[in-house]
N, C-alpha and C positions, 0 to 999 in steps of 0.2 A: 785282581782277585783277593789278594791279601788285605788290601785296604777295605774291600767290600766286607770281609769277615771281621777284621780287627778294628777298623776305624782309625788306624794310625797313619801318619804321613811323615815324610823325611823332615827333619829339623835342620835348617841352615845354621852355619857356625856361630852367627852373632846371637841368634835366638837361643841356641844351646848355651851360650855362655851366660846370658842374661838369666836363663832359667837356673843355671847352677848358682849364680850370685844369689838369686832369690831364695834358693832352697837352704843357704847357710843362715837365712833369718828366720827359718821355721823352727818348730820344736821337735821335727822328726829326725831320726837317725838315718833311716833308709828312705831314699827319695828316688823315684823314677820320673824322668822328665820326657813327657810325651806330647806329641801334636796330633790333633785330628778330632774326630767325633767322640765327645765325652761318653755318651751312652753305649756306643759300641765297644769303646775301650774297657769300660766297666764290665760289660758282658763277656768280652773275650777273655779278660784276666781274672774273671769271677772275684772281683773286689767292687767296693763301692765307695762313695764319697771322694771321687777324684777331685782335687782342687784345680781351679781355673786360674790362669795367669794370662794377663794381657800385656803386650809390650810393643814398643815402636823403636826405630833406629836411634832416636835422639834422647828419649826420656824413657824411664822405666815406671810403669803403673802397676800398682797391686790392686786386683779386682775388689770392689767394694763388697763382694759376697764373701770374701775371706773372713775367717773368724777374728784374726788379729788385724783388723783394718787400719790403714794409716790414718793418722789424725787428719792430715791435710785432705784426704778424700772424704773424710767425714764432713769437714768443713764445706767442701764443694757440694756434698749431698744436702746439706742444709740450705745452701744458697738456691740450689735448683728447686727444692721444695718450696721455699718462699716464693719464688719466681711463679711457680705452677699454682700456688694458693692464690696469688693476686689475680691471675688470669681466670681461674675458676670462679673466684668470687666476683669479678667483673661480670662474666657471663650470667651468673646466678643472682646478680644484684643483691649481694649480701656482704657483710663484713668479713675480711679474711681470717679474723680471730674465731669465726663460727665454723671454720673448717678444720677438721682434725686430719692430718697426714696419714694416720694409721687407720682410719675408718674406711669401710667398704664405700666406694663410690655410689653405689646403689642407694645408699643413705640419703644422698642429696638429689635424688630423683633424676640422675643423668640419663638422658635418652639420645636416639640418634641424631636429633636436631641439635641438642646442646653439644654433643661430640663434634659435629661438623663446625659449630661456631668456635669451639676451642681450638680445633685443628687449624682453622684459618689463621688465627692469631699466632700460633706456634709455628706455622710454616713461613711466616715472615722472617723469623729468627733462624729456622733450622732447615729450611727447604721442604721438600715433599716427605710426608710422614705417612705410616700405616693408618688407615681410617679406623682400624680395630685396635689401636693403641690403649684406648681407656677401657675396653672391654677385656683385653688380654691381661693387662695389669690393674688389679683391682682397688689398689690405694695410690695416693700420690707419692708415697715412699717408693713404691715399686716402679711407678712411672719415672720418678727422679733417677732411679738406679739404671732404668732403661737408657735414659739420655747420657748418663756417664759412661755406660758400657759400650754405646753405639755412636755417640756423638761427642767423645771427649774433648777434642780440639776445640770444637765450637762452644762448648760449655766453658772451658777454660778461657777462651777469647772474650766471652760475654761477661764473665765474672772476674777476670783479671787473676785467675789463680793457677799458677803452674807447679806442678809436682816436680821438684828438683830431684836429680839422681842422688841418692844417698851413698855415703860411704859405707863400705862393708862393715857391719858392727861386729866387733871382735867378740863381744859377749853374745852368744846365741840366746834368743829368747827363752826365758824360763821354760823348761820341759814340762808342760801341763800334762798331768797324768803320767809322767815318766813315759812318754810316747804311748800313753794309755797302757803303761806297763807292757810295752810291745804287744799291744792288743790283747793284754791279760795273759801272764804266763801260766795261769792255771788252766786256760783253755787249750786242751790238747787237739790234735787233729781230729780225733774222734768226735770232738764237741763243735767243730767247726760249722756244721750244718744245723746244730740244735737251735730250736726256736724257744724263746722265753715267753711265757704268759705273764703280763706285766700289769694288766688291768682286768677286772671282773665286775659285772654287774648283772643282776638277775631278779625276776619276779616269778614265784612258783605259787601253787595253791597254798594258802595260809602263810605265805611268806613274802613280805613286801620287800625284803633285803636279804642278802646272803647271810647276814648274821642271824636273821630269824630262821632262815633255812636250816642253818647249821644246829640251832636250838631244836628245831623240830625233828631233825635226823637224830640227834643225840637223844632226845627223849622217846624216839621210837614212835612218833605220832603218825596216825593215819589221817591224811588231810583231805580225804574224800568227803563229799557233802552232797546233799540233795541238789538237784538242778534248781538254781534260784529263778524266782519269777522275774528277775531283771534281765534273763536270757529269754525265756518264754514260759508260759504256763503249760507245764508238762501234762497237767490233768487233762488237757484237750487232746493229748495223743497217746497217753499211757495205756497199755493193754498187756496183761500177763501172757496173752497169746502171742508168742513169738513168730507165728505164721501170718498174723494178720497184716494185711497189706497197708503200708503207710503208718503202722503202729509203732510205738517205742516201748519196749518191754523193759527197759530199765529206768531208774529215777536218779542215777548217781553220775558224779563226775568230779574232776578236780577243777576249781574255778579261782581266778585271780579277781581282785577288786578293781573297781573304777575303770573298766575298760571303755567306758563312755566318756571319760574325762580326758582333758587335754589342755596344754598351755600354748595356743597358737601364737599369741603375741611373742612369746620368747623365741619362736622359731621363725618369726617374720612371716607367718602365714595368715591370710585373711580368715576371719571366722566363718564365712560362708564356705570357703574352700576346704577348711578343717572339717566342717560338717559333713562334706562329701567324701573326704579320705577314709579309706579302709583303717579301722582301728588297729590292726596289725601293723600298718605303716607308722601310725602315730606312736604306739608304745615301744616299737623298736628304735625309733629316733630318740626316745627319751632314754631308753636303757643303753644304747650305744654311747650317747653323750655322757652318761654316767660312768661307764667303762673308761672312757678317755680321762675323766675326772679322777676316778679311782686309781689310775696309773700316774697321777701327779702331772698331767699335761693340760693344756688350755687349748681352745679353739685357735687362739693367736698363734701359739707355738707350733701348731701343724698346719697352719693356713697355706694352702698351696702346695703342700708336700705330696709325694708319692705314696699315699696311703690307700690300701686296697680296702674294699667292703665286699664282703661274702655273707649272704643271708639265706637261710633255709625257710621255705614256706611251702604249704600244699593245699591250703583250703581258701577259696575265694568266695566267701558267703555274704560279704556286705552288700553285693550288688542284688542279692535276692530280695531285699528289702524294697526294691522297686523305685519309683520316682516320688519325690515329695514336692508338692506344690507351696510355694512360699510367696506370699504377696504377688500373685500373678506370674511368678517366674518358677521354672522347674529346676530342682536340684537333683542331679544325677549321682547315686553312689558309685564309687570307684573301687575296684578291687583288681589293680594291676600289680602283678608280683614284681615286676621291674622297678616300680616306684619305691619299693621298700628299701633296697640298695641305693638307688639313685638319689632319693630324696636325702639321705644322710650325706652322701658325697657332695651334693649340691650345697646343702647348708654349711658343712664344714670346709668347702672349697678343697676337697681332696681330688688329687689328680690321678690316682692309681686305678687299677681294674674296679669295677662296680658291677656285681652279679647277685641276682636272686636264683637260688638253685632249688630244684624240686626233684628229689630222689625218695620221696615219701618218708618213711620213718628213719632213714639215715641221713636226711638233708642236713641237719646242722653239724654233724660229725663230718660229712663230706665238705662243708664250708671250711672247717678248720684245715682239712687236708689240702684244699685248694689254696687257702691263704698261705700255708707253709710253702707249697710248691712256687707260689708267685714271689715270696719273699726270697727263696733260694735262687730263683732265676732272675733276681734283680728287676722284676717287674714292679715291684713296690718295696719301700722302706720298712713300712710297717703295715698292719693289716688288722681291721675289725672283722671277726667272724662270729657267728651265731645263729639263732633261729628264733622263730616266733610262731605261736599257734593259739587260736582262739575258737571257741564254740559259739558262733554267734546266731545261728538260725537252726531251727528244728530239723530241716532237711538233712543236716549232717547226720544226726542221730537216727532219723528214719532210714538213710542209706546204709549205715553200719549195722542197724538192727535187722535190716532187710537181707544182709549177708550173713547175719548171725555171728558178727565179730565181737560183740559186747558181752561182759560179765553180767550175769543175772543178778547177783547180790551185791554189787557195788564194791567188790574187793578184787584187787589186783594180785592174784595169789602166785607171784613169781616163784616157780619150782615148788609150789605147794599143791597138796591134794585139793581136789574139787575145783580147780581152775578151769572155767568154761569160756573164757573170753577176757578181754581187757577193758579197763575203764578209761575213757578219754579224759585227758587233762590238759589244761591251759598253761601256758608259760611263755617266757621270753627270757633270753640270755645273750650276753655278748662278752666276748674277751678281746683284749687288745694284745696283738702278737709283735714280736721284734726279734732279730737275731740275738741270741744269748750273748755273744761277745760285745755287741753294742749295748745291750741292757746292763751288763756288768760296768761298762766303761761309763755309762751316763747315770750310774747310781740309781737305777730303777729297782723297786720293790718287785721280786720275782716269786710268783705264786708257784710256779712248777715249770717244768722243761718238757717240751715235745721232742722225743727222741727219734720216733720213727712212725710211719703211716703207710697204709696201702688200701686199695679198693679193688673190687673185682664184681663179677655178676655171677649169678648161681646158674645161668644157662637154662636149659629145658629141664623141668621137673615134672613131678606128677600132678602138678597144679600150678597156676599162675601165682598163687600167694603161698604156695608151699616151699619152704627153704631147702637150700642143698648143704648138708653137712660137709661134703668134700670142699665146696667153695668156701665155707665159713673156715674150715681148717687152713685153706690155702691163704686166705687174707691175713689171718692171724700169723702164719709162719712168715709172710712177707714183710709185715710190718716189724716183726722181731728182728728179721735180717738186716732191714733197713737201720734199725736203731742200734745194730752192732753191740747187743748185750746178750750175756747168757740167759737162756731160758729160765734156768733155775732161780734166777734173782728176782723174778716177778713174784709179788707176794699178795697181790689182790687183783682180782678181775671184776669189773663193773659190766654185768652181763646185759644183753638186750632184755631178756627175761619178761615177756609180755603176760605171762600167766595162762597160756593156752595149753591144752593136754597135749598137742602134738609139738608145738613150737619149741617149748622149753627142753624136752628130751633130745630134740634134734640139736639144740644149741650144746647141750652137754656132750652129745656124740662128737660134735666138731672139736670141742675143747680137748676131749680125751685124745682124738687123733692128732691135734696139733702138739700136745704135750705128752706124746707116747715116749716111754722110756725115760722121761725127764723126772729127776728126784729134786724137788723143791727144797732150797736151803732151809726153809722153815718147817719142812716136813710135809706140810699140806698147804694148799694155796686157798684163800678165803674167796668166796664169790658172793655177789649180792646183786640187788636190782632197785634202784630208786623208784622205779614204777610201783613197787609195793607201797611207798609213802605217798606219792602225788598223782599216781596213774600214768598212763602212756601219753606223753606229750606230743607224740607224733613227730612233726617237723622239728619240734624243739626237744625231743627225747635226748639226743646226743649231747646237747650242751647242758642239759640238766645232770647227766651222768658225769660230765667233766667237772662241772662245779662241785659235785659231791666228792669226787676224788680229791680235788685241789683242798677242800676243807678238810678232808680226813688227813691229808698230808700235813696241813698246817697245824692241826691239833694232834697229830700223832695217834690218832684213834680210828678204830673201825666201828660202824654203826650197824645195828641190827637190820636184816632184810626181813620185812614183816611177812605174816600169813603163810610161813613155811615150816611151822613146827612139825607138820606131818608132810612128808614129801610127795610129789607126784609119784605114783606107783610105777611109772615107766622110767624113773630116774633111780639109778643104783649108785649112789656116791660111795657106798662102802667098798665098792670095787674100783673106785677112781682115786685121784690124788687131789680132790677138791672137797671142800666143805661149805655149806650155806652159812654165812655169817648169822648167827642167832642170838648175839648179845652185843653190848656196847663195851668194848675192852681196847687195850693198848694195841696199837699197830706195831708189833715186835719184828725186827729184822736182826740177823746176826751181825756181829762186829764186823765193820768194814763195807757192809752192804748199804746201798741207799733204798729208800722205799720207792718201788717201782710198781706201775699198774698198768693193765691192759683193759682197754674199753672198746667195745664193738657195738655196732648198730647195723641192723638188716632191714633193708627197705622191703615192703610188701611186694614190690615188682622184681626184686632180686639184686638190688644194689647193696653190696656189703662194704662197710668201712671199718678199719681198725686203727687205733692210735696207741702208742706207748708213751706213758707219762712217767716223769721222774721228779722226785722231790728236790727242792733247792733250799740250801740254808743261807738265808740272808745274813750278811755281816753289816750291821747298820751303825756300827761305831763310827764317830766322826771326830775331827780335831777339835778339840775345845778351844774356841777362840773368842776372847772377851769382846772383840769389837765387831762380832756378828749381830746384825740388829735383830733381836727376837721381835719383830713386829707382826702382828696377827691382822690379816686383811681378809675382809669379806665384802662382796658386793652382789646386788641383785636387781632385777628389773624395776621393782618398786618397794616401798617400805614394808608392806605385808610379807613379801618374799624374804626381804633381809632379816625381818624378826624371826621367821620360821627357820631360816639358814642358822642364825645365831642359836636359836633354841635347839635345833638337832645337834649342832656341835656341842652345846653345853650338856645336853643328855648323854652324848657319846663319851665325852671326857670325864663326865661324873662317874660313868660305869667303869671307865678305864681306871680311875682313880681307886674304886672300891675293890678292884681286883688285886691279887697277890703280886708281888714284885716280879716274879719270874715269868707271869704272863704279859708283863708290861715292857719287855726288853726292847721292843721296836718303837715305843712312844717316848720322845723326849721333846722338850720345848724347842730345841733347835730344828729337829726334824718336822715338827709341826709347823713352824713358822717358814721354814724352807719349802715345804710341800704347798701351803696356802699361797705363797708368793709365786711359785712357779706355775701353779694351775689357775691363777686368778685370770678372769675374763673381763675385768673392769667395766662392770655394767653401770647403770645410772645411780643407784642408791649405795653409798659406800661407807664402811665401817673399819676403823683402824685403831689399834691400841699396842702398847708395849708391855711385855710381860716376861718376868724372870724364871717363872715356873708354870707348870700345868695347873697347879692350884690357883695361881694368880690369873690365868686365862679363865678359869671357870667363875672366879669371883667377878671379873670385870664383865663377862657376858651376862651374868645374873644382874648386875647393876644396869647394863644396857637394856635388858628385858624388862626390868622394873621401872625404867625410866629415872632412875636414882642414881646419876653419875655427874662427874665434874667434866666440863669441856676441856679442861687441861690434861685430863687423863684418857679419856675415850673421844675420839674424833669421829664425827659423822657428817656426811655431806652429800651433795646431789651433783652428778655430772652436768655441765653446761650452766646450770643456774649459778654456780659459784665461780665460774671461770671468768666471768666479764670483767671483774675488777682487775685482775692481772693482765687480761688481754688489753684493757685500756691503758695500763701503765707501760708495758713491754711489747715490742714487736717480736715476730717469730725468732729471729735471730738473736735478739737480746735475751729472750726467754731460754733458748737453748743453751747460750753461754751461762746463764744463771743456774740452770739445772746441773750443767756439768760442774759448776764450782761447788754446789751442794753436795754432789756425789763424790768428788775428790775430796772435799773436806769432811766427809761423813756426817753431814748435818741431817741425821735420819729423821729426827722429829719434824723438821721443817718439811721434809720430803712427804712425810705421812700426811701432814696437814694439807699439802698441796694435792696429793693423791686423792683424798676424799673429796676435794673440790673438782676433781674431773680431769687432773693431769696425769699422763702417762710417766711411770717411774720404772727404770730398768733395775730391778731389785737384784738381778743376777750379778750385776757389777760389784756388789758387795761381798761375794763369796769367792774364796779361793778354792783350789781343788780339794776334794773330799770334805768340805765343810757343811755338808747337809745331805740328807738322803730323802728321797720320796717315800711317803708311806700312805696306805689306804685311809681315807677320811670319808665322812658323810658327804654325798653329792647335793647337788643344786635341788631345792624343793619347788617343783614345778607347781604352778597353779592348777587346781582341779576344777574345771568348769565343764559342763556337759555339752558335747557336741555329738549329735546323733541324727541320722536321717529318718529314724523310725518314730517320729513324734505322733503316737497314736492317741486319739481323743478318748476320754473316759467312755466307757460303754453307757448307752442310754443318756447321754450328756444332753441336756436341755438347751437348744440354740434357739434364737429369735426366729429363724425360718422354720424350725420343726414345730414350735409352739403356734406360730401363724397358721401353718398347714393343717395341725390337728384341731385347732380352735375352729377353723373354718368348716370342718366336717361334724364336729360334735361338741357339745358342752362338756367341759372338764372341770372337776372339782378337786382342789388340792388341799393337803392338810400337813401339818408337822408330825414327824415321828422321829424319835430319838434312836439312833443306832450306836451301839457300842463300838468305839474305835480303839483298835490296839495296834500301835506302831511296831512293825517287826524289828526286833532289836538288832542293831549292827554295831560294828567296831566304830566308835565315834571319836571325834577329835575334841577332848575336853580342855584342851589348851587354848581354844579360842577365847578371846576376851569377849566378856558379856557385860552390858550395861543394863541394870535392873531398875525399873521405875515402880515404886511402891507408894501406896496411899499414907502409910504410917511407919514409924520407926519399928513398932512391934511386929507389923507384917514383914519387914525387912529382916528382922531377927529370926523370925520363923522360918522364913525362906532360906536364910544362910545355913541353918542347920541341916535342912534337907539337902542343899548343894554340897556340903562337906561330906555327908553320908554317900553321895553320889560320886565322890572322889574329885570334886572340883576344887582347886586351890583358890583361897581367898584372895591371892594377889591377882588372879585373873578376873575378879568380880568388881565392878564399879557400881556402887549403889547409890540411888537417888531417891530421896524422899521429899514430898511436897511440903513446903513451908511458907513462911511470910516473905522471907527475903534469902538472897543468895548468900551461902557460906559454905566453906569447906571444913567439915569437922575432923576428919582423918584423911589419910593419903587417898584412899579410894571411897570416901563417904562425902556426898554433897547434899545440901538443902537447896531446892530452887522454888521459886514462885511460878506455878504452872500457868499463870495468867500473864506472865511477863516474859515475852519472847527473847529479851536481851539476856536472861539468865541462862537460856539455852545456848546462845552464842558464846557467853563467857566460858561455859562448861566445855564446849568443844574447842575453843581457843587453848585452854589448859590441856585437854587430852592430846591435841595435836602437837602442841610444844613438847609434851613429855613423851611423845611417840607411844600413847597409850589409847589410840583409837579402837573403839569396839568392832567386832565383827558381827555380833548379835546385840540387838536392843529389845529388850523384853518389857512390855507394859503389863502389869499385873493388877487387875481390878478385882478386889475379893468381895465387893458387895454383892449380896444375892438378891434380896428383896428391893425392888424399886418402886417408890410410890409415885403415882401419876402427878401429882401436884409438884413433887421435887423435879421431875422430868421437865415439866412445863415452865417452872419458875426459875430453874437455875441450870440450864442445859450446859453451858460451857463450864461451869464451875464442878459439876458432878461427873461428867464423862471425860474421856481422855482425847477428844477430837482436836481440841485446841493444843494440847500437849504434843500430839503427833504433828500437827501443822508446824509448831514452833521447833520441833526437833529436825524436820525436813529442811526448814528454812535455815537453821544453824549449820546443818550439814552442807547445804549449797553454799552459805556465805563464807564457809572456811575451806571451800574448794576440796572437800573430802571425796576422793575418787574411788576407794576401795569399795568391794561388795560388802553389803550390810543386809542380814536377814533381820527384818523387823517383825516381832512376834506380838500380838495383842491377845492376852487371854482374859476372858470374863467368867466369873463364877455365876451360874444361874440354877435355879431350881428346875427339875425336870417338868418338861411340858409347859414351861413359862415362856412367854414372848418378852423378849428384852429390848426396848427400843435403843437403848445406848449401844449394845453390842451390834445391832442391826445397822445402825447409822455408821459405826466404825467400819463394818465390812464393805458397805457401799463406798464410803470415803476412800478406803484403801485401794479399791479398784481405780479410782481416779488419779490417785497420787502414784500408782504404778507406771501410769502412762507418761507421767511428767518426770520420772526418775528412774531410769533403766538399771541403775546401780543398787536399787533396793528391792528386795523381794518381800512381799507381805504374806503373812500367815495369820488368819484370824481364827481364834479357836473359842468356841463357847463350851465351857466344861461344867458338867453337872457337879455340884458341890453341896454337901451336907452342911447345915448351919453349924455343926459342932466341929467341922474340919478346920485346922488352924492355918493351912496353906492351900493354894491351888496346885502346887508343884507335886509331882511324883515321878517315878522313875520312867514311866510310860512317856509322860510329857517331855522330860528332859531328853530321852532318846530322840524324840521328834525334833526339839529344838536344836540340838547339837549335831544333828546328822548333816552331811554334806548335800542332801537332797533339797531341791528347790520346789516350793510349794506356792500356789496361789489358790487358796481354798478356805472355807470354813468348815469345821467338823460338825456340821449340823445338815442332816440330809432332808431334803424336800422330796415326798414320795406322793405319787397320785394314789388316792385312796378309793376313788370311785368316779365313774364317768356315766352320763346318760346320753 
C-alpha cells in the first residue's frame, strides 16, 4: 500500500552507499536518496525535479540527463549519435552530414516503413527493440540517450568506452546558485504555492501588442468601432427595431486586425489545412508562441517538457461559412475547441495537460485557475493559459440581439448611467506560468504573482443569466483565504463590469458583502473594468483584465474606467468603500504594502472565478563579467521575416533609448544578449554580431537593414546551404571536438560565424550563475497571408459561362463607364521596400515628394529611370535600358546581394494622350509590357521567392480607351498564372494634364495595404440590352 501511494522501494546497502558517494559530487547540501517511481515520489513529497541516478555493482554511472553530465558520458553520447546518423542516412540514401541530431525526425519524412528498416539494422546490434522507438523519441539525440540509459553495457561494448569508477572528489562541485540559495531564502512558507507570470502576449482591439494596449489604457481610448465589412456587411442585417427577428440593432464592436492572416509554413501546416482551420485556433497558436518568447524561452528549451495548455473559447462560428469547393475538391471549415489547445501542445511537443474550456465569460480566468492547480499538483512544470474570442459570422450578433444582450449605442458603460447592454469585443491573450520559487531561481522576468484563486457556481437564481451576489461574495472570500493575505491590503479590483443596468449593481452588492467591515489601507479601493475600453471579450474577457492589472503594476499607475462619469442610479458608492477609477494617476500604497489586486469574471451560466494578483519587483542586476559575449542573435524562416525581425528590434530599442534612464533599468546589453541567445530557435536565415552597448546594437541593426555593412562586423548566413563545406572537411566526431575546443577557448567570433552557417552552439555554456537575466523583447514577426474559407466572388461578376448563357437569350450591348474608386484607409505598413519605375528623372522627383509627405522613408524606395545604359547614380537610384533584359538581371543581382529586394514593384506611366501612330509604330518602346516581362524574367533568374505585389498605374483622360493599359491588364493575367508569388494590380487612373504625379494618398493606401488584388479599377457596366 505504501509503495502504491509513495512510489518508494527499499534500497539495498550497496545501492545506498553508491548513492551517498554520488551525492557528495553534487552542488546540494541536503540530499534524499530514494528508489522507485520518480513521478509518484515527486507527488507524495510535493517536490519536483527529482534527479535520476543509475548504477551497477561494478561500475558507477551518472545519468546523461543530469545537469553536470560526466565528460565520458558525453563522449559516449556523441559516438552513439554518429552511429545512428550513419544508419538513418543509409536508409534515407543521403549523406550523414545532411542529418541534424537535434532536428525533429519528422523533418526527414520518417514513416512506419522507414522505422521498420532502421529497427531491423539496429536489432542486429541490440536485439529486440520497441517498434515505437523513433516515434517516442523525436530526435537522434534523444534516441541516443535512450540507448545509453537502457543498453549501456552493449553501447560500451560496441564503442569500447568504459566509465571508470571515480575517486571521491574532495572538492565538491561549485555550488551553483548556492543551492539555489536554499531554494531562495526570500521565499517564505506562505509563498511556496505562489505562481509567477513570466510571459505575456496579447492582441486586443486597436492593440497589436501589450505595449500598444498600455498606451490605449493610459490615454483613456475607447477602442470600439463600426463593424468592419471584412467581417460582414452589417447593412444587410441592421435594424433599429430590436424586436425584428433576425435583425441586428447595433453597429458596433471591438475588432482586431488580420484575423484572416496566418503563417502556416512557420507552424509546419499545409496551406490547404490552414484554410480550413478556425481562425481562433490559428491566432491563439501565434500568441501563445509569443508568450513563450516573451518569457525568454525557445521551443527547443521546452521541447518534450511537462508544459500544460489551458485555453478558453466559447463561439464556434467558422463552420457556419459552409463548404468551399476548390479545384473539384471540398474544403470543410473546422471549429473544434479541442484543437485550440491540442494544436499548440502538438507543435511545441508539450507533454502536460491540454484542455480547451468553456465557462462562457469566465473561461479565460478559469484557465488560469486550472493551470495554477495543475502546476501545484505536479501535473505540469509550467503552463500556458489564456483565451481567444472572435466575431466571425453575423449569426453571433443576431443571437445576442435576439436576447437583447447588446448595447444600443456602442458604449460599454461599466457602472455608468444609461448602460443597456454590452459591446462584443475580439481578443486573444496568453500567459506563461511557473512556480515562483523556480522563476526566481532561473532568472525569469516576473510580471506578477498569483497568490490565490477560487471558483464556484451561482446555483438557482431568478433567471439563467441572472447573477447571484451571494455566490460572488463567496468566490472572492475563498480566493482571498487561499492567498492568505489581509483583505485590507487589496488596493484595486478589476471588475466584471459588463455595463448592464442589473448586472453591475449586483456585482457591487457582492463586493460590499465580501469586504464588509473591512477598512482598506488606502481608505478606499479603486475599481474599474477594461470592458469600457475594448468591449466584452467574452471567453477572452478574463485574460484582458489580467493583462491590464499586470501593466498597471508594471507602470505603478491606475487607468481611467470610461463612460462612468455619471454612475448607474442603482449603484450607491457613497455608502461603500469603493470608487470607480475616473482618472489616470499613481497607484499608491502605504509603506510596506505591495500592490495587490482582485479580478473576477462571472460566466453567463453561473460559473464564477476570482484571482488575487500581487506585484513583483524584479531585481535584474547582474555580475559584470568582461568575458561574457554580447553576441546578438536573430533567425527567421526566410530573409523577409529576418529583416522584419531586425526592424522590430531596432524600433523597440530606439524607443527604449529615447526614454529616461529610470524607465530603462531592466534593459542592459548583457540582458539583451542573454535573452536573445536563450530564446533563439535557430531557423534557416540567421544574423549575428557583437555589440558593447545598446547604441551599438541599433547602429548595426540599421546597417543591416540598409544593406550597408561589413561582413567582418555583421555575420549573415543560411542553415544547410553553408554547412556543406565544413561537413566535407570534418566528420561528426571531429566537428564535435572542434566545437568543444572553441567553447573552452572562448572563440566566440568563430562560433558566431559557424552559427549563422547553420551549426548549433550552446551559448549557455559561456554564462556563470547570475550573469544574465531574461527580459521581455519583441516576438517573431509571422508572415501575414490570407487563409480563409469564405472566398466569395464579387457580386455580379461576369464569368465566361454567365456571358454565354446571357448572350444565348438576348443581345447585350456594353459600354465603358468610369466609377470613382476610393480605397478605405487602413493602418498600412510603409516599411515595405518599394521599387518605382518611372519614365523620367523629373517624374521620379515629383513622386518622391509625394512619398515623403505620405511618411515613406527614402531608404525604403528604390528608384528606376529609363535611359540608354545601365548605371547606378546613387545607392537607391538606377538607370536601365528598358529594351535590354540583362539590365533588369543586373539590378536584381545587386538588390539580392545587398538584401534589398522589394516587396512592391510600381510601374508609373504618366503619359495621358496616346497617338494611334505611336502605338502602331513603337509598341514595345512606348508601353511597359517589355519592361514587365524583363522584370519577371530577372526575378525568376535570381530565384527570388518572396511575395511581390506588382502594380501598374497608367494615367488616362476620362472616357478614353487606352490600348497600352488594356494590353498590360490582359498580359498581367497571363503572367499571374506563371508566377504564383507575384500579385498584379492594374490601375487606370484619371489624370488631369496639369497634375505632376499619378500618386496620391488614396492610391498609396491601396498600394501599401496587405490586401491581395487582381483587378483593374475600370468598371465595365451593361448600359442597355435588346
